[in-house]
C-alpha positions, 0 to 999 in steps of 0.5 A: 566780909566772909560769905557762907552758903547755908543749906536747909536739909529736911525730910524729902518734900516734907513742906509740900506733901505731908504738912497741913496748910496751918503747919506750912504757914507756921513754918514760913513764919519762922523763916520770916523770923529768921530774916528779921534776926539775920538783918538785926544781927548785921548779916546780909542775905545775898541770895538763896532760894527754896527749891521745888520738889525732888521729883522735879530734879534732873541728875547727871552722874559723876563723869557724865552720862545719861541724865535721869529724873529725880535727885542725884542720891536716893535719901530720906533727907534732901536739900530743900533750899539754901541762903547765901549769907555775908557776915563777919560773925559766923557764930551769931549767924548760926545762932539765927539759923537755930530759929528754923532748925527748931522747925525740924529742918537740918542746917549745914553751913559752909564757907564759900571759896574766895576767888584769891584762894583759887589758882589763876587761869595761867596756873591751871593751863600751864 
């Protein structure tokens, strides 16, 4: 079974700063529906989390260096959470994520690299 990381991308901190309690409650209800649809479709959630506000982020620049407060990139949209999904039906899983895409969040789906596709430790050090 293949594993995928599904990124939830939306307006920076929209859930926390600009939505009313009723809007947040409805939004979370849609995520509950997503969970039910994934289970019904035979897709297994193996991990994931909702992320805190971008103001709580700490960033390390490429190449190392000084750690800064805030997200790595100044952008209108940020990753607000992610799912780790195990499934044999990519198209079916993507259809499930239409549920929360309708709330205004963007969705990015990427296959995870499997260990067999990585070079062995011996090949890397040789």
